[in-house]
C-alpha positions as CSV (number, residue, x, y, z in Angstrom):
1,M,53.0,52.4,153.2
2,K,53.5,51.7,156.9
3,S,53.6,54.0,159.9
4,Y,55.6,52.7,162.8
5,L,55.0,53.9,166.4
6,I,57.3,53.9,169.4
7,V,55.7,54.7,172.8
8,W,57.5,55.9,175.9
9,F,55.6,55.1,179.0
10,N,55.6,57.1,182.2
11,S,55.2,55.6,185.6
12,E,52.8,58.4,186.4
13,G,50.8,57.8,183.3
14,G,48.2,55.5,181.9
15,K,48.4,51.7,182.0
16,P,50.1,50.0,179.1
17,S,47.0,47.8,178.6
18,E,44.8,50.9,178.2
19,I,47.2,52.5,175.8
20,N,47.3,49.3,173.8
21,Q,43.5,49.3,173.5
22,R,43.3,52.8,172.4
23,L,46.0,52.4,169.7
24,M,44.5,49.2,168.4
25,S,41.2,51.1,168.1
26,L,43.0,53.3,165.5
27,G,44.1,50.3,163.6
28,F,47.6,49.8,165.0
29,K,49.0,46.3,165.4
30,P,51.4,45.6,168.3
31,L,54.9,44.5,167.3
32,Q,58.0,43.1,169.2
33,G,61.3,44.6,168.4
34,T,62.5,48.0,167.3
35,H,59.0,49.5,167.0
36,D,56.0,49.0,169.3
37,Y,53.2,49.2,166.7
38,V,52.6,49.4,163.0
39,Y,49.7,50.9,161.0
40,E,49.4,49.6,157.4
41,W,48.0,52.1,155.0
42,R,45.9,50.6,152.2
43,K,47.3,53.1,149.7
44,N,50.1,55.6,149.3
45,V,49.2,58.7,151.2
46,E,50.4,62.3,151.2
47,V,52.1,64.1,154.1
48,D,48.9,66.0,155.0
49,E,47.1,62.7,155.6
50,I,50.0,61.3,157.7
51,L,49.9,64.5,159.8
52,S,46.1,64.2,160.2
53,F,46.6,60.6,161.4
54,G,49.3,61.9,163.8
55,D,46.8,64.3,165.2
56,K,44.4,61.4,165.9
57,V,47.2,59.4,167.6
58,K,47.9,62.5,169.8
59,M,44.2,63.0,170.7
60,T,43.8,59.2,171.5
61,L,46.8,59.3,173.8
62,Q,46.0,62.7,175.4
63,G,45.9,62.6,179.2
64,L,47.8,59.3,179.5
65,N,51.2,61.0,180.0
66,V,53.1,59.2,177.3
67,M,55.4,60.3,174.5
68,F,55.4,58.8,171.1
69,K,57.3,58.8,167.8
70,L,55.5,58.2,164.5
71,E,57.6,57.2,161.4
72,T,56.0,56.5,158.0
73,I,57.8,54.8,155.2
74,S,56.7,53.6,151.8
């Protein structure tokens, strides 16, 4: 399974380099193209685990004034 992340930056928010560091600390890898980042799960996961991971992403980006979209596919 993979979770793809799209980030919308705000000119009044955190620096893209800081946002990148924080997301990489969660295990995301930067991409070029339709999605900005990918997180590769080591196993199939249930919706509850995906939501918990989404909570971690939200807490990690809190205060940086960005919006994000998380999409998980098998």
